Backbone bond lengths (Angstrom), bond angles and torsions (degrees), N, CA, C in turn:
res aa  C-N    CA-C-N  psi(-1)  N-CA   C-N-CA  omega(-1)  CA-C   N-CA-C  phi
1 M - - - 1.440 - - 1.524 110.82 -
2 F 1.318 116.12 -46.56 1.471 120.00 179.49 1.528 111.43 -59.64
3 M 1.309 115.84 -46.84 1.476 120.29 -179.25 1.539 110.30 -61.93
4 N 1.329 117.10 -41.76 1.465 120.88 178.91 1.520 110.59 -61.25
5 M 1.309 115.88 -43.48 1.467 120.05 -173.71 1.554 112.22 -76.32
6 T 1.336 117.22 -26.16 1.456 120.61 -174.67 1.524 113.27 -107.52
7 G 1.338 117.78 -12.27 1.459 120.32 -176.48 1.507 113.50 72.86
8 T 1.321 117.04 17.72 1.486 120.14 179.39 1.515 110.02 -96.62
9 Q 1.324 115.38 168.96 1.456 121.64 176.52 1.506 109.79 -130.47
10 F 1.316 116.54 132.98 1.452 123.21 176.49 1.500 109.61 -129.43
11 V 1.294 116.57 162.16 1.455 121.57 170.46 1.512 107.38 -95.04
12 H 1.323 116.41 120.23 1.469 120.58 178.65 1.533 108.30 -83.19
13 V 1.309 115.85 123.86 1.471 122.67 177.36 1.526 107.33 -114.62
14 P 1.335 117.62 106.83 1.463 118.99 179.88 1.546 111.53 -71.05
15 Y 1.312 115.06 137.16 1.447 122.16 177.04 1.523 108.67 -119.17
16 R 1.320 116.98 156.98 1.457 122.03 178.08 1.519 111.87 -85.66
17 G 1.281 117.51 2.14 1.472 121.15 178.17 1.512 111.41 172.29
18 E 1.287 116.00 159.19 1.456 120.52 -176.88 1.510 112.74 -70.46
19 T 1.318 118.63 -27.74 1.462 121.15 179.59 1.531 109.42 -60.74
20 L 1.337 117.16 -39.07 1.459 121.17 -179.08 1.526 111.66 -69.60
21 V 1.317 118.24 -41.82 1.460 119.91 178.51 1.538 110.89 -68.52
22 V 1.328 117.47 -36.62 1.454 120.00 176.58 1.527 110.26 -62.03
23 S 1.323 116.00 -41.19 1.483 119.42 177.60 1.509 110.39 -61.66
24 D 1.313 117.39 -43.48 1.467 119.87 178.91 1.516 112.72 -68.90
25 M 1.324 117.93 -29.91 1.471 119.46 174.40 1.530 109.33 -67.86
26 L 1.313 116.81 -44.33 1.473 119.76 178.52 1.503 110.90 -60.88
27 G 1.340 116.80 -33.44 1.471 120.85 179.28 1.502 114.09 -82.33
28 G 1.349 117.37 -2.38 1.442 119.72 177.58 1.533 114.37 82.82
29 H 1.320 117.48 14.75 1.471 121.31 -177.57 1.536 112.34 -93.80
30 V 1.300 118.08 -16.75 1.470 123.83 -178.54 1.508 107.10 -129.43
31 D 1.345 115.20 132.38 1.479 119.28 -177.73 1.504 114.08 -82.85
32 M 1.321 116.80 -34.65 1.466 120.06 -176.66 1.505 110.31 -160.05
33 F 1.311 114.84 160.45 1.476 118.78 171.33 1.513 108.69 -155.65
34 F 1.336 113.12 158.72 1.423 122.03 175.52 1.520 106.55 -106.50
35 G 1.309 117.52 121.31 1.476 119.20 -176.47 1.504 111.22 -164.23
36 N 1.310 113.62 -168.95 1.450 122.08 -178.76 1.531 111.44 -77.32
37 I 1.300 114.48 158.88 1.492 120.13 -178.21 1.515 109.72 -72.99
38 S 1.309 118.60 -41.23 1.465 120.82 -168.81 1.512 115.55 -54.15
39 P 1.346 121.86 -43.45 1.468 117.10 -178.26 1.528 114.51 -73.94
40 V 1.320 117.92 -18.93 1.461 119.53 179.91 1.513 113.93 -101.34
41 L 1.310 117.00 -11.37 1.466 120.69 -175.71 1.515 113.46 -54.88
42 P 1.329 120.33 -47.33 1.492 118.39 179.23 1.536 111.73 -62.89
43 H 1.316 117.46 -36.71 1.474 121.37 -179.17 1.525 110.47 -72.25
44 Y 1.302 117.39 -35.62 1.457 122.41 175.49 1.543 109.35 -63.76
45 R 1.323 115.11 -47.65 1.463 119.24 -178.66 1.528 111.80 -65.50
46 A 1.357 117.02 -28.50 1.447 121.95 178.45 1.532 112.25 -84.12
47 G 1.344 116.69 -2.09 1.457 119.56 178.56 1.516 114.55 83.51
48 K 1.328 117.67 10.92 1.458 120.19 -177.49 1.529 112.89 -88.53
49 F 1.321 116.90 -20.97 1.475 121.91 179.76 1.519 109.07 -126.77
50 N 1.309 115.14 151.26 1.466 121.89 167.67 1.518 106.31 -106.72
51 I 1.293 117.09 133.49 1.456 121.50 171.28 1.520 105.16 -104.74
52 L 1.323 116.71 117.74 1.460 120.87 -173.67 1.521 112.94 -80.15
53 A 1.351 116.14 -35.96 1.458 119.56 -177.19 1.526 108.68 -166.25
54 V 1.317 114.41 159.41 1.465 123.09 174.47 1.520 106.15 -104.26
55 A 1.340 115.59 124.24 1.490 120.04 -175.67 1.529 110.32 -84.59
56 D 1.296 115.80 58.59 1.447 121.80 -178.89 1.518 108.75 -140.58
57 T 1.333 116.69 174.59 1.458 119.85 179.29 1.523 113.67 -80.48
58 M 1.331 115.36 -16.40 1.467 120.30 179.65 1.533 109.90 -129.57
59 R 1.289 118.33 152.89 1.454 121.90 173.11 1.529 109.74 -63.37
60 A 1.322 115.56 150.25 1.452 120.78 -178.38 1.528 107.74 -82.69
61 P 1.334 118.29 127.48 1.465 120.82 -179.81 1.535 113.24 -56.62
62 A 1.328 117.56 -29.37 1.480 120.54 -179.39 1.528 112.23 -70.91
63 I 1.357 115.90 -23.81 1.466 121.17 -179.95 1.515 109.70 -138.86
64 P 1.335 116.51 66.07 1.460 120.19 -173.95 1.526 115.46 -63.48
65 D 1.322 117.75 -16.02 1.446 122.41 179.96 1.518 112.20 -80.74
66 V 1.333 117.74 -11.20 1.467 122.86 -178.83 1.530 109.23 -92.22
67 P 1.342 117.87 126.37 1.445 120.16 -176.86 1.548 111.88 -73.49
68 T 1.303 115.80 163.74 1.469 120.43 170.40 1.535 107.39 -75.99
69 T 1.333 116.33 167.48 1.443 119.42 177.73 1.532 110.15 -62.79
70 A 1.320 117.15 -36.15 1.475 119.71 178.20 1.515 109.95 -63.24
71 E 1.323 116.96 -44.86 1.477 120.55 179.19 1.532 111.43 -64.32
72 A 1.346 115.72 -29.98 1.458 120.50 -179.76 1.526 112.44 -83.61
73 G 1.317 117.98 0.24 1.437 121.76 175.16 1.508 116.40 104.56
74 L 1.332 116.91 13.09 1.454 120.64 179.01 1.531 110.58 -128.74
75 P 1.340 117.01 68.18 1.471 119.06 179.49 1.513 110.58 -63.96
76 G 1.310 115.78 143.10 1.470 121.52 179.47 1.497 113.58 92.84
77 F 1.328 118.31 -11.60 1.471 118.12 176.51 1.535 108.06 -85.86
78 L 1.311 114.85 105.20 1.458 122.09 -179.75 1.513 108.37 -127.24
79 S 1.301 115.55 128.93 1.460 121.72 177.20 1.507 108.74 -154.89
80 T 1.309 115.88 95.77 1.458 120.41 -177.20 1.511 112.25 -118.65
81 A 1.298 114.82 153.36 1.455 119.61 173.38 1.535 106.33 -89.05
82 W 1.299 117.07 138.97 1.447 119.99 -179.51 1.523 109.72 -149.20
83 F 1.276 115.31 156.83 1.461 122.26 178.15 1.527 107.75 -130.49
84 A 1.306 115.09 147.47 1.471 120.19 178.99 1.512 109.53 -140.20
85 V 1.288 115.57 148.11 1.464 122.07 174.36 1.517 106.66 -93.93
86 M 1.314 116.95 126.69 1.472 121.47 -175.81 1.533 109.34 -118.72
87 G 1.321 113.85 155.68 1.453 120.35 174.66 1.533 108.67 -128.63
88 P 1.295 118.98 176.18 1.448 122.25 178.38 1.535 111.16 -65.40
89 P 1.335 116.91 155.43 1.480 120.22 -175.64 1.517 114.65 -56.54
90 K 1.311 118.77 -32.97 1.481 120.52 -176.74 1.516 112.60 -99.12
91 L 1.334 116.95 22.51 1.458 120.44 177.79 1.535 107.45 -62.60
92 P 1.309 117.41 127.98 1.479 118.97 178.72 1.517 111.92 -57.86
93 D 1.319 115.35 139.97 1.476 120.51 -175.28 1.530 111.87 -56.99
94 A 1.319 116.62 -40.58 1.481 120.28 -178.68 1.534 109.35 -60.90
95 L 1.312 117.07 -40.08 1.459 120.82 179.76 1.532 110.66 -69.98
96 A 1.323 116.65 -41.21 1.475 120.30 176.58 1.515 111.08 -59.64
97 Q 1.328 116.52 -43.46 1.459 121.25 179.63 1.534 110.48 -64.09
98 R 1.326 116.75 -39.41 1.476 121.24 179.96 1.516 110.79 -66.29
99 F 1.367 116.77 -45.64 1.485 120.76 176.98 1.518 109.92 -58.03
100 A 1.324 117.33 -46.46 1.455 122.30 -178.37 1.535 110.32 -60.29
101 A 1.321 116.22 -48.22 1.473 119.86 179.70 1.526 111.70 -59.91
102 D 1.322 116.32 -40.39 1.467 120.16 178.32 1.527 112.33 -65.30
103 F 1.349 116.16 -44.42 1.462 119.73 178.07 1.523 111.78 -64.22
104 I 1.332 116.20 -41.89 1.461 119.34 178.77 1.542 109.13 -62.04
105 E 1.299 116.96 -42.66 1.479 119.55 178.39 1.525 111.02 -59.98
106 V 1.305 117.60 -41.41 1.457 121.19 -178.60 1.543 111.23 -68.14
107 V 1.326 118.14 -48.66 1.474 118.64 -176.79 1.515 112.14 -68.93
108 R 1.310 116.95 -17.54 1.476 119.11 177.89 1.547 112.74 -93.52
109 M 1.321 117.39 -3.13 1.478 119.31 174.29 1.526 107.77 -61.02
110 P 1.319 117.41 134.42 1.478 119.84 -176.09 1.516 114.29 -52.00
111 D 1.346 118.91 -43.24 1.458 119.33 -178.27 1.526 112.00 -70.80
112 V 1.313 117.10 -35.42 1.476 120.31 178.60 1.522 108.34 -70.79
113 A 1.301 118.67 -48.97 1.464 122.95 179.71 1.523 110.23 -57.66
114 A 1.312 117.13 -40.15 1.475 121.06 179.60 1.515 111.98 -62.46
115 R 1.322 116.52 -38.56 1.477 120.60 179.35 1.526 110.75 -66.21
116 Y 1.337 115.71 -40.17 1.478 118.39 175.56 1.526 111.02 -63.86
117 R 1.304 115.87 -47.15 1.473 119.45 -176.72 1.534 112.46 -65.73
118 A 1.312 117.23 -29.41 1.469 121.26 179.34 1.511 112.46 -60.72
119 V 1.346 115.92 -25.70 1.471 119.37 178.98 1.535 111.32 -106.78
120 G 1.331 117.14 16.76 1.441 120.61 174.79 1.521 115.26 83.68
121 T 1.298 117.63 18.17 1.455 121.52 -179.15 1.526 109.17 -113.36
122 E 1.319 115.13 136.26 1.460 120.05 178.51 1.526 108.77 -100.38
123 P 1.354 118.81 115.83 1.456 119.94 177.52 1.522 110.28 -71.31
124 V 1.330 115.97 135.97 1.473 118.91 -175.66 1.517 109.79 -114.51
125 G 1.298 118.14 -75.88 1.449 121.47 -174.78 1.497 110.85 77.61
126 S 1.330 116.41 125.06 1.453 118.06 178.23 1.536 109.90 -152.20
127 T 1.306 114.18 173.61 1.470 120.42 -176.67 1.534 110.22 -70.64
128 P 1.331 116.51 159.80 1.467 118.55 175.06 1.537 113.15 -56.47
129 A 1.303 117.02 -39.51 1.474 119.95 -179.90 1.527 111.11 -64.53
130 R 1.337 117.39 -45.38 1.445 120.44 -179.92 1.534 111.51 -67.11
131 T 1.337 116.02 -38.17 1.457 119.80 176.52 1.522 110.80 -63.32
132 G 1.310 117.75 -44.15 1.455 122.92 178.11 1.528 111.44 -59.18
133 A 1.322 116.66 -43.53 1.460 121.39 179.40 1.541 110.08 -64.49
134 F 1.310 116.56 -41.61 1.458 121.60 178.91 1.534 109.92 -61.99
135 I 1.310 117.58 -44.73 1.469 122.01 -179.86 1.536 109.99 -63.05
136 R 1.310 117.16 -42.52 1.470 120.34 178.07 1.546 111.10 -61.88
137 E 1.337 117.33 -39.08 1.469 121.33 176.86 1.524 111.04 -64.83
138 E 1.329 115.92 -40.96 1.467 120.10 178.43 1.517 110.78 -63.53
139 I 1.332 116.75 -43.67 1.470 120.29 179.65 1.526 110.10 -60.64
140 A 1.327 117.67 -43.92 1.463 121.11 -178.97 1.532 109.85 -65.42
141 R 1.333 117.46 -42.55 1.481 120.81 -177.55 1.529 110.09 -62.34
142 W 1.336 116.11 -47.99 1.458 119.09 -176.00 1.511 112.49 -78.22
143 R 1.348 117.70 -27.04 1.484 119.98 175.09 1.529 108.77 -60.54
144 E 1.324 116.00 -42.19 1.484 120.06 179.77 1.512 110.32 -59.89
145 V 1.319 118.86 -44.34 1.449 122.46 178.75 1.541 110.54 -63.69
146 I 1.314 116.28 -44.87 1.485 121.09 -179.08 1.508 110.59 -61.94
147 V 1.335 116.95 -48.61 1.475 119.69 -177.57 1.520 110.96 -67.65
148 R 1.308 116.97 -45.16 1.491 120.64 -177.79 1.518 111.37 -60.64
149 N 1.304 117.79 -32.79 1.462 121.77 -175.51 1.540 113.15 -103.56
150 N 1.337 115.49 7.18 1.464 121.05 178.85 1.533 111.04 50.72
151 I 1.300 116.53 46.33 1.465 120.94 -179.69 1.531 109.48 -76.95
152 Q 1.309 115.73 130.59 1.459 121.58 -178.67 1.514 110.10 -120.91
153 V 1.326 117.15 150.50 1.446 121.34 174.96 1.531 106.85 -74.13
154 E 1.321 116.97 133.00 1.466 120.76 178.98 1.501 110.82 -97.15
């Protein structure tokens, strides 16, 4: 997505996890990567890494001095890590709403939210309808990248 939007070319090097790429960045073997805040946060705070932008619609509370990609001049570049709680397709709506309300209550508990924020993650929690809409947007965004670049499963 970034290369499409900027007209740049990079060599993609797949890693089995962010810890390994962070290690290679510290060792000077990798120039940049797109990833989650949590594995780089200690290195950023220690002045070993620069974080150029947050690929989200809002600044990350853990690093409020870092602009969003839109603020940095690349509107529309969004790439966030997210997690969702799912149920079976025929889960009764009342039960889905109840599960969602319970999860939202838990992630908003001060001690739970603090643990998420300590690693650079902002707990959200949303309704089944809002989560479904978000997932459909993500599918459309990444489908465009996949089709435009003729990406195939190997």
